[in-house]
MISELUM-615731 format. One line per field, with one value per residue (C-alpha): chain; x, y, z; residue in one letter. Coordinates in nm, 2 decimals. Example, Ala and Ser with C-alpha at 12.3 -4.5 7.8 and 13.67 -1.06 7.14 Angstrom:
// residues 2
cadena: [A;A] .
px: [1.23;1.37] .
py: [-0.45;-0.11] .
pz: [0.78;0.71] .
residuo: [A;S] .
// end
This chain:
// residues 602
cadena: [A;A;A;A;A;A;A;A;A;A;A;A;A;A;A;A;A;A;A;A;A;A;A;A;A;A;A;A;A;A;A;A;A;A;A;A;A;A;A;A;A;A;A;A;A;A;A;A;A;A;A;A;A;A;A;A;A;A;A;A;A;A;A;A;A;A;A;A;A;A;A;A;A;A;A;A;A;A;A;A;A;A;A;A;A;A;A;A;A;A;A;A;A;A;A;A;A;A;A;A;A;A;A;A;A;A;A;A;A;A;A;A;A;A;A;A;A;A;A;A;A;A;A;A;A;A;A;A;A;A;A;A;A;A;A;A;A;A;A;A;A;A;A;A;A;A;A;A;A;A;A;A;A;A;A;A;A;A;A;A;A;A;A;A;A;A;A;A;A;A;A;A;A;A;A;A;A;A;A;A;A;A;A;A;A;A;A;A;A;A;A;A;A;A;A;A;A;A;A;A;A;A;A;A;A;A;A;A;A;A;A;A;A;A;A;A;A;A;A;A;A;A;A;A;A;A;A;A;A;A;A;A;A;A;A;A;A;A;A;A;A;A;A;A;A;A;A;A;A;A;A;A;A;A;A;A;A;A;A;A;A;A;A;A;A;A;A;A;A;A;A;A;A;A;A;A;A;A;A;A;A;A;A;A;A;A;A;A;A;A;A;A;A;A;A;A;A;A;A;A;A;A;A;A;A;A;A;A;A;A;A;A;A;A;A;A;A;A;A;A;A;A;A;A;A;A;A;A;A;A;A;A;A;A;A;A;A;A;A;A;A;A;A;A;A;A;A;A;A;A;A;A;A;A;A;A;A;A;A;A;A;A;A;A;A;A;A;A;A;A;A;A;A;A;A;A;A;A;A;A;A;A;A;A;A;A;A;A;A;A;A;A;A;A;A;A;A;A;A;A;A;A;A;A;A;A;A;A;A;A;A;A;A;A;A;A;A;A;A;A;A;A;A;A;A;A;A;A;A;A;A;A;A;A;A;A;A;A;A;A;A;A;A;A;A;A;A;A;A;A;A;A;A;A;A;A;A;A;A;A;A;A;A;A;A;A;A;A;A;A;A;A;A;A;A;A;A;A;A;A;A;A;A;A;A;A;A;A;A;A;A;A;A;A;A;A;A;A;A;A;A;A;A;A;A;A;A;A;A;A;A;A;A;A;A;A;A;A;A;A;A;A;A;A;A;A;A;A;A;A;A;A;A;A;A;A;A;A;A;A;A;A;A;A;A;A;A;A;A;A;A;A;A;A;A;A;A;A;A;A;A;A;A;A;A;A;A;A;A;A;A;A;A;A;A;A;A;A;A;A;A;A;A;A;A;A;A;A;A;A;A;A;A;A;A;A;A;A;A;A;A;A] .
px: [-1.15;-0.95;-0.78;-0.93;-0.77;-0.49;-0.58;-0.35;-0.26;-0.40;-0.16;-0.18;-0.38;-0.64;-0.72;-1.04;-0.96;-1.20;-0.98;-0.66;-0.55;-0.60;-0.28;-0.43;-0.40;-0.03;-0.03;-0.30;-0.06;0.29;0.34;0.27;0.52;0.78;0.72;0.79;1.09;1.23;1.16;1.35;1.64;1.66;1.65;1.94;2.19;2.01;2.15;2.50;2.39;2.36;2.70;2.91;2.63;2.42;2.62;2.55;2.21;1.89;1.72;1.95;1.88;1.51;1.53;1.73;1.49;1.19;1.36;1.47;1.12;0.95;1.21;1.17;0.79;0.79;1.05;0.84;0.54;0.76;0.93;0.61;0.45;0.76;0.78;0.41;0.41;0.69;0.50;0.22;0.44;0.80;0.89;0.76;1.08;0.92;0.82;1.16;1.33;1.12;1.21;1.58;1.57;1.42;1.68;1.95;1.80;1.77;2.13;2.24;2.02;2.17;2.52;2.43;2.29;2.55;2.72;2.41;2.44;2.82;2.78;2.50;2.70;3.01;2.83;2.95;2.71;2.65;2.57;2.34;2.16;2.10;1.97;1.73;1.59;1.52;1.14;1.22;1.33;1.04;0.87;1.20;1.33;1.26;1.40;1.72;1.75;1.73;2.01;2.22;2.19;2.39;2.70;2.91;2.80;2.84;3.15;3.33;3.18;3.40;3.34;2.96;2.97;3.15;2.90;2.61;2.76;2.73;2.35;2.27;2.55;2.44;2.09;2.23;2.19;1.83;1.74;1.90;1.70;1.37;1.42;1.51;1.24;0.95;1.02;1.25;1.16;0.90;0.76;0.55;0.20;0.04;-0.30;-0.50;-0.72;-1.00;-0.78;-0.75;-0.42;-0.30;0.02;0.24;0.37;0.45;0.08;-0.06;0.21;0.03;-0.30;-0.16;-0.04;-0.39;-0.51;-0.68;-0.49;-0.16;-0.02;-0.10;0.07;0.39;0.41;0.37;0.64;0.88;0.82;0.85;1.17;1.33;1.34;1.52;1.76;1.85;1.95;2.09;2.44;2.31;2.07;2.34;2.56;2.29;2.20;2.57;2.61;2.32;2.46;2.81;2.65;2.49;2.81;3.01;2.78;2.76;3.14;3.18;2.96;3.11;2.84;2.91;2.72;2.49;2.20;2.28;2.30;1.96;1.79;1.95;1.70;1.41;1.61;1.55;1.77;1.93;1.77;1.42;1.55;1.72;1.43;1.20;1.42;1.46;1.09;1.00;1.27;1.14;0.79;0.90;0.77;0.41;0.48;0.60;0.29;0.06;0.23;0.17;-0.20;-0.21;-0.06;-0.30;-0.61;-0.52;-0.45;-0.10;0.18;0.43;0.44;0.61;0.63;0.37;0.12;0.13;-0.08;-0.40;-0.67;-0.71;-1.09;-1.07;-1.44;-1.51;-1.48;-1.44;-1.49;-1.50;-1.54;-1.36;-1.68;-1.76;-1.41;-1.45;-1.78;-1.63;-1.33;-1.55;-1.78;-1.49;-1.35;-1.66;-1.50;-1.27;-1.55;-1.73;-1.45;-1.21;-1.47;-1.62;-1.29;-1.16;-1.48;-1.45;-1.09;-1.15;-1.47;-1.30;-0.96;-0.70;-0.63;-0.47;-0.67;-0.58;-0.26;-0.15;0.16;0.47;0.30;0.50;0.42;0.28;0.10;0.19;0.05;0.23;0.12;0.25;0.18;0.00;-0.14;-0.39;-0.26;-0.24;-0.27;-0.12;-0.29;-0.28;-0.63;-0.76;-1.12;-1.07;-0.79;-0.92;-0.57;-0.62;-0.90;-0.66;-0.40;-0.65;-0.73;-0.36;-0.27;-0.58;-0.43;-0.12;-0.32;-0.54;-0.23;-0.09;-0.42;-0.45;-0.08;-0.08;-0.40;-0.27;0.11;0.32;0.53;0.84;0.66;0.40;0.60;0.57;0.84;0.80;0.81;0.48;0.34;0.32;0.11;-0.16;-0.18;-0.19;-0.43;-0.68;-0.62;-0.70;-1.03;-1.11;-1.04;-1.26;-1.54;-1.54;-1.52;-1.81;-2.02;-1.91;-2.21;-2.09;-1.79;-1.65;-1.64;-1.50;-1.22;-1.15;-1.11;-0.89;-0.68;-0.64;-0.55;-0.29;-0.14;-0.14;0.05;0.29;0.35;0.38;0.55;0.73;0.82;0.92;1.13;1.31;1.37;1.50;1.74;1.86;1.93;2.12;2.32;2.42;2.53;2.73;2.89;2.99;3.12;3.33;3.48;3.30;3.22;2.87;2.81;2.53;2.65;2.69;2.35;2.18;2.35;2.26;1.90;1.88;1.98;1.69;1.44;1.53;1.49;1.17;0.98;1.10;1.24;0.92;0.88;1.02;1.23;1.28;1.62;1.46;1.32;1.67;1.63;1.36;1.64;1.71;1.35;1.24;1.24;1.28;1.62;1.75;1.66;1.76;1.63;1.28;1.09;1.13;0.89;0.61;0.65;0.68;0.39;0.15;0.25;0.17;-0.15;-0.28;-0.25;-0.39;-0.68;-0.79;-0.76;-0.98;-1.24;-1.26;-1.25;-1.44;-1.39;-1.06;-0.90;-1.02;-0.88;-0.55;-0.53;-0.64;-0.40;-0.13;-0.23;-0.24;0.11;0.32;0.68;0.62;0.76;0.99;0.82;0.84;0.69;0.41;0.32;0.34;0.09;-0.14;-0.11;0.18;0.55;0.75;1.08;0.94;0.89;0.54;0.36;0.55;0.50;0.13;0.08;0.27;0.07;-0.24;-0.11;-0.06;-0.41;-0.56;-0.38;-0.53;-0.88;-0.84;-0.73;-1.05;-1.29;-1.17] .
py: [3.25;2.93;2.86;2.57;2.23;2.13;1.88;1.58;1.32;0.97;0.69;0.40;0.18;0.45;0.46;0.27;-0.05;0.05;0.36;0.14;-0.07;-0.45;-0.62;-0.97;-1.00;-1.01;-1.21;-1.31;-1.31;-1.24;-1.62;-1.63;-1.36;-1.55;-1.87;-1.70;-1.52;-1.86;-2.02;-1.73;-1.77;-2.14;-2.09;-1.84;-2.12;-2.24;-1.95;-2.10;-2.42;-2.22;-2.04;-2.12;-2.30;-2.03;-2.06;-2.43;-2.40;-2.21;-2.47;-2.40;-2.03;-2.10;-2.32;-2.04;-1.77;-1.97;-2.02;-1.65;-1.53;-1.75;-1.63;-1.26;-1.29;-1.42;-1.16;-0.88;-0.99;-1.03;-0.70;-0.51;-0.62;-0.53;-0.19;-0.11;-0.20;0.05;0.33;0.29;0.40;0.49;0.46;0.10;-0.10;-0.43;-0.30;-0.15;-0.48;-0.68;-0.44;-0.45;-0.84;-0.84;-0.58;-0.80;-1.10;-0.90;-0.80;-1.17;-1.27;-0.99;-1.11;-1.47;-1.38;-1.11;-1.35;-1.38;-1.06;-1.09;-1.46;-1.39;-1.11;-1.32;-1.55;-1.47;-1.25;-1.50;-1.78;-1.55;-1.46;-1.83;-1.87;-1.58;-1.74;-2.06;-2.10;-2.22;-1.86;-1.69;-1.58;-1.42;-1.29;-0.92;-0.95;-1.10;-0.84;-0.57;-0.74;-0.75;-0.37;-0.35;-0.51;-0.19;-0.12;-0.46;-0.55;-0.88;-1.14;-1.04;-0.67;-0.72;-0.92;-0.63;-0.38;-0.61;-0.63;-0.25;-0.26;-0.18;0.07;0.25;0.31;0.46;0.82;0.78;0.57;0.84;1.11;0.92;0.84;1.20;1.35;1.11;0.99;1.24;1.59;1.77;2.11;2.21;2.35;2.65;2.82;2.81;3.10;2.98;3.01;2.63;2.49;2.22;2.01;2.13;1.83;1.73;1.64;1.97;2.20;2.23;2.26;2.57;2.71;2.69;2.92;3.24;3.42;3.53;3.56;3.19;3.10;3.30;3.16;2.80;2.86;3.02;2.76;2.47;2.58;2.68;2.31;2.23;2.51;2.35;2.03;2.17;2.03;1.68;1.71;1.85;1.56;1.30;1.46;1.48;1.12;1.03;1.24;1.09;0.74;0.81;0.94;0.65;0.39;0.57;0.59;0.23;0.12;0.33;0.58;0.93;1.08;0.99;1.14;0.91;0.61;0.70;0.73;0.42;0.16;0.33;0.36;0.73;0.99;1.26;1.50;1.43;1.55;1.86;1.94;1.95;2.19;2.42;2.42;2.52;2.78;2.93;2.96;3.11;3.46;3.31;3.16;3.49;3.66;3.41;3.48;3.85;3.77;3.59;3.88;4.13;3.92;3.84;4.22;4.15;4.41;4.14;3.76;3.50;3.12;3.08;3.27;3.03;2.75;2.92;2.95;3.30;3.29;3.24;3.27;2.94;2.63;2.29;2.03;1.66;1.36;1.05;0.91;1.23;1.25;0.89;0.98;1.28;1.08;0.79;1.03;1.20;0.87;0.75;0.81;0.52;0.26;0.03;-0.21;0.07;0.25;-0.05;-0.20;0.12;0.18;-0.16;-0.08;0.27;0.18;-0.13;-0.13;-0.06;0.28;0.38;0.70;0.95;1.08;0.92;0.97;0.83;0.76;0.83;1.17;1.24;0.98;0.69;0.38;0.05;-0.22;-0.58;-0.88;-1.08;-0.82;-0.54;-0.20;-0.02;0.35;0.55;0.88;1.15;1.27;1.60;1.69;2.06;2.05;2.01;1.91;1.59;1.49;1.53;1.33;1.05;1.03;1.06;0.76;0.58;0.62;0.44;0.17;0.10;0.09;-0.18;-0.36;-0.36;-0.46;-0.74;-0.88;-0.87;-0.94;-1.22;-1.14;-1.05;-0.78;-0.65;-0.39;-0.07;0.20;0.52;0.72;0.59;0.56;0.94;0.95;0.72;0.92;1.27;1.16;1.10;1.45;1.59;1.40;1.53;1.89;1.85;1.70;1.97;2.26;2.11;2.11;2.45;2.64;3.00;3.20;3.21;2.84;2.82;3.06;2.86;2.54;2.72;2.85;2.50;2.37;2.64;2.56;2.19;2.25;2.49;2.23;1.93;2.07;2.39;2.30;1.94;2.07;2.31;2.01;1.81;2.09;2.10;1.73;1.77;2.07;1.91;1.58;1.78;1.97;1.64;1.50;1.81;1.76;2.07;2.04;1.97;2.16;2.35;2.67;2.52;2.34;2.65;2.87;2.63;2.61;2.99;3.05;2.82;2.98;3.33;3.21;3.01;3.26;3.57;3.91;4.04;3.74;3.76;3.45;3.42;3.29;3.00;2.87;2.76;2.49;2.33;2.15;1.94;1.82;1.69;1.30;1.25;1.42;1.11;0.90;1.14;1.18;1.07;1.40;1.49;1.21;1.40;1.69;1.47;1.25;1.54;1.68;1.34;1.31;1.65;1.53;1.18;1.30;1.54;1.25;1.02;1.29;1.40;1.05;0.73;0.36;0.34;0.62;0.47;0.13;0.28;0.43;0.11;-0.10;0.14;0.06;-0.31;-0.29;-0.31;-0.30;-0.52;-0.23;0.06;0.36;0.58;0.31;0.25;0.62;0.63;0.34;0.55;0.85;1.08;1.11;1.23;1.25;1.58;1.89;1.96;1.79;2.00;2.32;2.25;2.21;2.53;2.72;2.58;2.72;3.07;3.06;2.96;3.24;3.49;3.34;3.36;3.73;3.81;3.61;3.79] .
pz: [3.10;3.06;2.73;2.53;2.60;2.35;2.09;2.14;1.89;1.98;2.05;1.82;2.06;2.10;1.72;1.62;1.42;1.15;1.08;1.05;0.76;0.78;0.69;0.69;0.31;0.38;0.71;0.95;1.24;1.35;1.35;0.97;0.91;1.12;0.93;0.60;0.75;0.86;0.52;0.35;0.59;0.51;0.14;0.12;0.08;-0.23;-0.43;-0.39;-0.57;-0.89;-0.87;-1.17;-1.35;-1.52;-1.84;-1.88;-2.05;-2.09;-1.88;-1.58;-1.61;-1.62;-1.30;-1.13;-1.23;-1.11;-0.77;-0.75;-0.84;-0.57;-0.32;-0.42;-0.41;-0.06;0.04;-0.10;0.11;0.42;0.37;0.29;0.61;0.82;0.66;0.70;1.07;1.13;0.97;1.21;1.50;1.43;1.80;1.85;1.91;1.82;1.47;1.42;1.53;1.28;1.00;1.10;1.10;0.75;0.62;0.76;0.58;0.26;0.28;0.32;0.03;-0.18;-0.09;-0.17;-0.51;-0.59;-0.84;-1.06;-1.27;-1.32;-1.42;-1.66;-1.82;-1.84;-2.09;-2.44;-2.63;-2.90;-2.65;-2.45;-2.77;-2.84;-2.48;-2.52;-2.83;-2.65;-2.58;-2.23;-2.14;-2.31;-1.97;-1.87;-2.20;-2.13;-1.78;-1.92;-2.19;-1.93;-1.73;-2.04;-2.07;-1.75;-1.89;-1.88;-1.52;-1.37;-1.17;-1.10;-0.87;-0.58;-0.63;-0.66;-0.33;-0.16;-0.28;-0.17;0.18;0.22;0.20;0.56;0.59;0.27;0.43;0.75;0.64;0.54;0.85;1.07;0.91;0.94;1.30;1.38;1.17;1.25;1.60;1.79;1.68;1.88;1.78;2.08;2.07;1.91;1.91;1.59;1.46;1.70;2.00;2.03;2.14;1.91;1.88;1.60;1.40;1.05;1.00;1.14;1.00;0.67;0.85;1.03;0.70;0.57;0.85;0.75;1.03;0.90;1.25;1.31;0.98;1.06;1.42;1.29;1.03;1.27;1.55;1.30;1.14;1.47;1.56;1.23;1.30;1.63;1.44;1.12;1.16;1.22;0.92;0.70;0.79;0.71;0.38;0.28;0.36;0.14;-0.15;-0.11;-0.11;-0.45;-0.60;-0.47;-0.62;-0.95;-0.98;-0.86;-1.15;-1.42;-1.48;-1.59;-1.30;-1.02;-1.22;-1.52;-1.28;-1.14;-1.48;-1.63;-1.48;-1.66;-1.98;-1.95;-2.13;-1.92;-2.17;-2.02;-1.68;-1.83;-2.06;-1.76;-1.57;-1.88;-1.96;-1.60;-1.59;-1.91;-1.75;-1.42;-1.51;-1.52;-1.17;-1.04;-1.18;-1.01;-0.68;-0.73;-0.81;-0.48;-0.29;-0.45;-0.40;-0.03;0.03;0.16;0.16;0.07;0.01;0.22;0.19;0.47;0.26;-0.03;0.11;0.24;-0.03;-0.16;-0.10;0.27;0.32;0.15;0.37;0.22;0.49;0.41;0.64;0.53;0.38;0.21;0.06;-0.06;-0.22;-0.41;-0.53;-0.66;-0.84;-1.01;-1.13;-1.31;-1.65;-1.57;-1.57;-1.33;-1.25;-1.15;-0.94;-0.77;-0.68;-0.53;-0.34;-0.17;-0.07;0.06;0.25;0.37;0.52;0.25;0.42;0.75;0.77;1.05;1.23;1.55;1.77;1.61;1.27;0.96;0.82;0.48;0.26;0.04;-0.14;-0.09;-0.33;-0.35;-0.56;-0.29;-0.06;-0.09;-0.23;0.11;0.16;0.45;0.51;0.77;0.67;0.80;0.74;0.70;0.44;0.08;-0.03;0.17;-0.07;-0.36;-0.16;-0.12;-0.49;-0.57;-0.35;-0.48;-0.83;-0.72;-0.55;-0.85;-1.07;-0.84;-0.85;-1.23;-1.28;-1.03;-1.19;-1.54;-1.53;-1.40;-1.09;-1.28;-1.48;-1.25;-1.05;-1.25;-1.22;-1.03;-1.35;-1.47;-1.12;-1.09;-1.40;-1.26;-0.94;-1.08;-1.36;-1.07;-0.94;-1.28;-1.29;-0.94;-1.04;-1.36;-1.16;-0.89;-1.15;-1.34;-1.02;-0.89;-0.77;-0.84;-0.95;-0.60;-0.58;-0.93;-0.83;-0.52;-0.73;-0.99;-0.71;-0.58;-0.93;-0.97;-0.63;-0.73;-1.05;-0.87;-0.60;-0.84;-1.14;-1.03;-0.67;-0.75;-1.04;-0.80;-0.58;-0.88;-0.97;-0.60;-0.62;-0.94;-0.82;-0.48;-0.65;-0.90;-0.61;-0.45;-0.79;-0.83;-0.48;-0.33;0.04;0.15;0.47;0.64;0.46;0.11;0.13;0.24;-0.02;-0.30;-0.19;-0.14;-0.51;-0.62;-0.38;-0.52;-0.88;-0.84;-0.62;-0.80;-0.70;-0.54;-0.30;0.06;0.11;0.49;0.59;0.78;0.45;0.35;0.61;0.40;0.21;0.52;0.59;0.25;0.28;-0.09;-0.08;0.10;-0.20;-0.48;-0.84;-0.76;-0.74;-1.11;-1.18;-1.00;-1.25;-1.56;-1.42;-1.38;-1.73;-1.88;-1.67;-1.79;-2.15;-2.09;-1.88;-2.16;-2.40;-2.19;-2.11;-2.47;-2.62;-2.61;-2.54;-2.74;-2.54;-2.21;-2.31;-2.40;-2.05;-1.87;-2.07;-1.95;-1.59;-1.67;-1.83;-1.51;-1.63;-1.94;-2.15;-2.08;-1.92;-2.23;-2.44;-2.20;-2.22;-2.59;-2.60;-2.37;-2.60;-2.49;-2.59;-2.29;-2.49;-2.62;-2.41;-2.53;-2.24;-1.99;-2.19;-2.23;-1.85;-1.78;-2.05;-1.88;-1.55;-1.70;-1.85;-1.51;-1.34;-1.57;-1.52;-1.15;-1.17;-1.38;-1.15;-0.84] .
residuo: [M;N;A;P;A;A;T;K;L;L;T;R;D;E;V;A;A;S;D;C;W;D;L;S;S;L;Y;E;S;Q;E;G;W;Q;A;D;F;D;T;L;T;S;K;I;D;T;F;E;T;Y;R;G;R;L;G;E;S;A;Q;V;I;R;E;F;L;D;F;D;G;E;F;D;R;M;A;E;R;C;G;T;Y;A;F;L;R;T;T;E;N;Q;S;D;S;D;H;Q;A;R;K;S;R;F;Q;N;L;A;V;K;A;S;Q;A;S;S;F;V;R;P;E;L;L;S;I;E;P;E;K;M;E;S;F;L;N;D;P;V;L;E;P;Y;K;L;L;L;E;R;I;V;R;Y;R;P;H;T;L;T;D;R;E;E;R;L;L;A;M;Q;G;E;M;A;G;A;A;G;N;A;F;R;Q;L;N;D;A;D;L;R;F;G;E;L;E;N;E;D;G;Q;R;M;E;L;S;H;A;T;F;I;Q;F;L;H;S;T;D;R;D;V;R;K;K;A;F;D;Q;Y;Y;Q;V;F;S;E;H;E;N;T;L;A;A;T;L;A;G;S;V;H;R;D;V;Y;Y;A;R;A;R;N;Y;E;S;S;L;E;A;S;L;F;P;D;N;M;P;V;S;V;Y;D;N;L;I;Q;A;V;R;D;S;L;P;A;V;H;E;Y;L;D;V;R;R;R;K;M;N;L;P;D;M;H;H;Y;D;T;Y;V;P;I;L;S;G;I;K;K;H;H;T;W;D;Q;A;V;N;V;V;L;E;S;L;Q;P;L;G;D;E;Y;V;S;T;L;E;E;G;L;R;G;R;W;A;D;R;Y;P;N;R;G;K;Q;S;G;A;F;S;C;G;S;F;D;G;D;P;F;I;L;M;N;F;K;E;E;V;L;N;D;V;F;T;L;T;H;E;A;G;H;S;M;H;S;W;Y;S;S;K;N;Q;P;Y;Q;Y;Y;D;Y;T;I;F;V;A;E;V;A;S;T;F;N;E;Q;L;L;T;H;H;L;L;E;N;A;Q;D;D;A;E;R;A;Y;L;I;N;N;E;L;D;S;I;R;A;T;V;V;R;Q;T;M;F;A;E;F;E;K;K;T;H;E;M;A;E;A;G;E;P;L;T;V;A;S;F;R;A;A;Y;R;E;L;L;D;A;Y;F;G;P;D;F;I;V;D;D;A;L;E;L;E;C;F;R;I;P;H;F;Y;R;A;F;Y;V;Y;K;Y;A;T;G;L;S;A;A;V;A;L;S;R;R;V;L;G;G;G;E;S;E;L;N;D;Y;L;N;F;L;R;G;G;C;S;Q;D;P;L;D;L;L;R;G;A;G;V;D;M;T;Q;P;E;A;V;K;T;T;L;D;H;F;A;S;L;S;K;Q;L;D;E;L;L] .
// end
């Protein structure tokens, strides 16, 4: 009997147009993009006409900021389009060339405008205060106040220009990783539990780890990480380059550490980061207990990483077509009101989303909003993976945040920070879990959903905090002059794996290679926001579900807020104070409670 034919990924031109996003809200054609690109190119010299003049008057500052805002708005549109096209197919040289041309333009614009911050900060504090109180600068007062915060970390005009000239070079490590990871690595084929040969890729790896056949899971794990093992020296060099870049810029700008430099734009105390790690560390015994519940309920003699993705109740299948997934997401979001739901429905049933995997497509998922275009969603949706329904509502949360902020804020205050973005996305996941549990048909389905919620919290709070601790540790190593090599990266990561998974968990040596394949590690100090975001989302979702119109309006006003306030202030207005550890502790106590419920239900 012949083996079933292998399932191949479609090429981009084989994917139905209705399953792809429609970027026409950005540009109807390549010609439109080129026209804006040419306009931006022609306007770069205009920056020079303001050099040496910003201290003349509030009116001159206003004229410059109007010009700069118009330039930046067009550049955002142009850059967003170029970026999105590259994600469709990482191996398409035309898309890569367009993105490269835009990056080159952006570097030139950065060089041309590099005098702005030093010049603004060279204005005497008393004079700047008088400018800030001038009504002509009222639309930009908060923006300018935020610039003034950077006075201790801003260099001379010449030094700022030199740093600006390094833009493309500074991105080399991340670009090298993305090209290797998304375009060049090949993982071969593998049989699933039904004997069907499938291509192993970033998109299908998790699908294999959801297999009920442990042998399939183990083979996928071993085959996947064997490829990373073959490239570990290259990957270690790129990751080290990324870490050293962060350390260099932090030191150049007079920050105490690269962590402090990363937190400064959000006006975020380092204590928020450290408190998160400590709170999760304190709760690791509950995490270890849940992993043991998993082992016992799955009747396994031991527990490996490849056993942590498949649902414990393997007999329950949750299959969703795209339309069915959209239906479930929209039903779960009804508590957010008609405007929210109807707008999202139009986008998801229309062409906001690029739905399915194709060869060369960027792995994972993201939302990419801009002021002038639709808030697009990249998915690699798989119908048999329940987690992809959660990913869809997660990215929809980002997109609706973009939609609300762009509709309610001027351009200079619409672009919310990542810290609050992860609240909007994981808030949606909480509503989806609540909806599915309310509609569970029996204890088995309820246990299945609790299992999914536990794995979501473990992945979003515990796992991302482990990542955050790895980022902190590796940057501290670099700052202390310690070498960053294959061995030192793996040793640092192994220590964390042993601590976070516990003494009774079998940590395969190959899992140490995970530290080289996490894209977020190449733009460090981002992932902690997933953990704090979910913790805030748990608190806010309970507030909205248990409240009334006032609580809902508080949350919608948070979405409308953009960056018109600092992140911590926006969250206080919505009803949660993230300077205190209570939200994180509450989420982890909820995790421990769910683990006990699951043990009893099974």
